[in-house]
C-alpha positions in Angstrom: 75.5 64.2 84.2 74.9 67.8 83.1 73.8 68.6 79.4 76.0 70.5 77.2 76.5 74.0 77.0 75.8 76.2 74.3 79.5 76.3 72.6 80.4 73.4 73.6 83.6 71.8 71.9 85.4 68.2 72.3 88.0 68.2 75.1 91.5 68.2 73.4 89.8 70.8 70.7 92.0 73.7 69.8 90.6 76.8 68.3 92.3 79.6 67.1 91.9 83.1 66.4 88.8 84.1 68.3 87.3 87.2 69.1 86.5 88.6 72.7 83.0 88.3 71.5 83.0 84.9 70.3 85.4 83.5 74.1 81.2 84.2 75.2 79.9 81.2 73.4 82.7 79.4 75.9 82.0 80.7 78.7 84.3 83.6 79.2 83.0 87.4 79.3 85.3 90.1 78.2 85.2 93.4 77.4 88.9 92.9 74.9 90.4 90.4 77.2 94.0 91.9 76.6 94.6 91.7 80.2 94.9 88.3 79.6 98.9 87.4 80.0 100.3 84.2 79.4 98.2 81.1 79.7 94.1 81.7 81.6 92.9 78.4 82.4 89.1 79.3 83.1 85.6 77.0 84.2 82.7 78.3 82.4 81.3 80.7 83.0 83.8 83.0 84.5 83.4 87.0 84.3 86.8 89.0 83.6 85.8 92.3 83.0 89.2 93.3 81.9 91.1 94.4 85.2 94.5 95.5 84.3 96.4 92.6 83.8 95.6 88.5 84.5 99.1 86.9 84.2 99.1 83.6 84.8 96.1 82.4 86.2 93.2 80.3 87.1 90.2 81.1 87.8 87.0 78.3 88.7 83.7 78.7 87.7 81.0 81.8 88.4 84.4 84.0 89.4 83.8 87.4 88.5 86.7 90.4 88.4 85.6 94.1 88.5 87.2 96.9 87.5 87.5 98.0 83.9 91.7 98.7 83.6 92.3 98.9 86.9 93.9 95.7 89.6 96.5 93.0 88.4 96.6 89.0 89.0 99.7 87.6 89.1 100.4 83.8 89.0 96.3 83.4 91.5 95.0 79.9 91.3 91.1 81.0 92.5 88.5 79.3 93.7 84.5 79.3 91.9 82.4 81.7 93.5 84.9 84.3 93.9 84.1 88.1 93.9 87.0 90.4 93.0 86.6 93.9 93.2 88.3 97.1 91.5 92.2 98.3 92.4 93.3 95.0 94.2 97.0 93.6 93.8 96.9 89.9 94.0 100.4 87.6 94.2 102.2 91.2 92.9 106.2 90.3 91.9 108.8 90.7 94.8 112.0 91.8 94.4 115.1 90.5 96.9 115.6 92.5 99.7 119.2 91.1 100.0 121.2 91.4 97.4 123.5 94.3 96.1 119.9 95.4 94.4 116.0 95.0 94.1 116.5 95.9 90.6 115.5 93.7 88.1 118.7 93.6 86.2 120.5 91.7 88.9 117.6 89.2 88.9 115.6 88.8 85.9 115.9 87.1 82.3 115.0 87.8 78.7 112.1 85.9 78.8 110.4 87.8 81.8 111.1 91.2 80.4 111.8 91.3 76.7 110.8 94.9 76.4 113.7 95.7 79.1 115.7 93.7 76.9 115.2 96.2 73.8 117.1 99.0 75.2 120.8 98.2 74.9 122.1 99.8 77.9 119.7 97.2 80.0 120.7 94.6 77.3 124.2 95.3 78.2 123.8 95.2 82.4 120.8 92.3 83.0 121.6 88.9 82.8 123.0 86.6 80.0 121.3 83.4 81.0 118.4 81.3 80.8 118.3 79.8 84.2 115.1 81.5 86.3 115.9 82.6 89.6 113.4 82.0 92.7 112.1 85.5 91.9 110.8 84.4 88.4 109.3 81.0 90.0 107.6 81.9 92.6 105.0 80.3 94.6 101.2 80.4 93.4 98.7 82.5 95.3 95.4 80.8 95.9 92.3 81.4 97.2 89.7 79.0 97.8 85.6 79.1 97.0 83.5 81.9 98.2 86.1 84.1 98.6 85.6 88.0 98.6 88.4 90.6 97.7 87.3 94.2 98.5 88.3 97.1 96.7 91.7 98.3 96.8 93.1 95.0 98.7 96.6 93.9 98.3 97.3 90.1 98.7 101.4 88.7 99.4 102.8 86.6 96.6 102.6 83.2 98.0 99.3 84.0 100.9 96.7 81.6 101.0 93.2 82.4 101.1 90.8 79.8 102.9 87.2 79.3 101.5 84.9 81.6 102.4 86.6 84.4 103.7 86.0 88.2 103.0 89.2 90.8 102.6 88.3 94.1 103.6 88.3 97.2 100.9 91.8 97.9 100.9 93.7 95.4 103.2 97.2 94.3 103.2 97.4 90.5 103.6 100.9 89.1 104.5 99.9 86.1 105.3 96.9 83.1 105.3 93.5 83.7 105.9 91.4 80.9 107.8 88.2 79.4 106.4 85.5 82.6 106.5 87.1 85.1 108.3 86.7 88.4 107.4 90.0 90.3 107.7 91.0 94.3 107.6 94.0 96.5 107.7 97.4 97.2 107.1 98.4 94.5 107.9 95.3 93.1 108.0 93.8 91.4 111.0 91.3 88.4 111.4 87.8 91.1 113.0 85.8 88.0 113.4 84.4 84.7 111.5 81.7 85.1 109.1 79.2 82.5 111.0 79.8 80.0 114.4 82.3 77.7 114.6 79.5 75.4 114.2 78.2 76.4 110.8 81.9 77.4 109.5 82.3 73.6 110.3 79.1 72.2 108.5 80.2 74.8 105.8 83.7 72.8 104.9 82.3 69.8 105.4 79.6 69.9 102.5 81.7 72.5 100.1 78.6 73.2 98.6 80.4 74.5 95.5 81.1 71.3 94.1 77.7 71.3 93.6 75.2 72.0 90.9 72.6 74.2 93.0 70.2 75.4 89.9 68.0 73.0 90.6 67.1 73.2 94.0 67.2 77.3 93.8 63.4 77.7 94.3 63.5 75.4 97.6 65.5 77.3 99.6 66.1 80.7 100.8 70.2 81.4 100.3 69.9 84.5 103.1 69.3 81.9 106.0 72.3 80.2 106.1 70.6 77.4 108.6 67.8 76.2 106.5 69.8 76.4 103.3 72.7 74.1 105.3 70.0 71.5 106.1 68.5 71.3 103.0 71.7 71.2 101.5 72.9 68.8 103.7 70.0 66.7 103.5 70.4 66.8 99.1 73.7 65.6 99.6 73.4 62.6 102.3 70.2 61.4 99.5 72.3 61.6 97.1 70.3 64.4 94.7 73.1 66.8 94.4 74.5 66.3 91.1 78.1 67.4 91.2 78.9 70.7 89.0 81.2 69.7 86.4 82.3 73.0 84.5 83.8 73.0 80.7 87.2 74.3 81.5 89.2 76.4 78.9 93.0 77.0 78.4 92.9 80.7 76.7 95.9 83.0 75.4 95.7 86.0 73.6 97.8 87.9 70.8 97.3 91.0 69.6 93.3 91.2 70.7 92.8 87.6 69.1 92.5 84.5 70.8 93.6 80.6 71.2 91.2 78.5 73.1 91.9 74.4 74.1 89.1 72.4 75.9 90.7 71.0 78.9 89.8 67.0 79.7 88.2 68.1 83.1 87.2 70.5 85.8 89.8 72.5 87.3 88.3 71.8 90.6 
């Protein structure tokens, strides 16, 4: 069992009115944190250097988002050890193409665009109901573990990016990405796999991101895939790899202050 980390609170505990600095004690590193819109679920540690927006998303342990005031994540589920570059657009909202209009007046609701409804002309035209349309309840955009998303990449809402994949800078991803594939272009296409098919098979079977690698970091050279796999597979077989069991939290932001709740179990 892993030792308790600094700032640990019991599952179910809720804290209110925290500052961005105080979030660090609970494993979330932000600058101001105003990018958090709606609930953010995360495993500690997570680093989110204030992209433009993180809306209704989930981030696994050791994942980081680079790019101050640039890039947005909408309804994304991101695994552990992911690296997300600047100016990305992940899971962006979509508009209907076969309705009378693509404009939000045709499909939105007050709950989703309250600032639009402040304008009397928009309120007069926009829907009165509360039942969300399919464009307001989209499929999640999901990223596996150890995914690298390059600067300026666009990933279409509802796409699944497999474990270990790399999305090149400025790529436009409109369909699912296989595990350990490198994709690039507009639209993005698979260039190659990161490793041989046999190595990919071993990596997917091992799922190294499930384990606490810290006790073994001096035993391997992570630059050497074959020897690293050999050692981790052996450690998994003999039972000496411990599961990574990070604390998980739910955080919401209001006017630069944060409410935090410890979740009962890791997210992954």
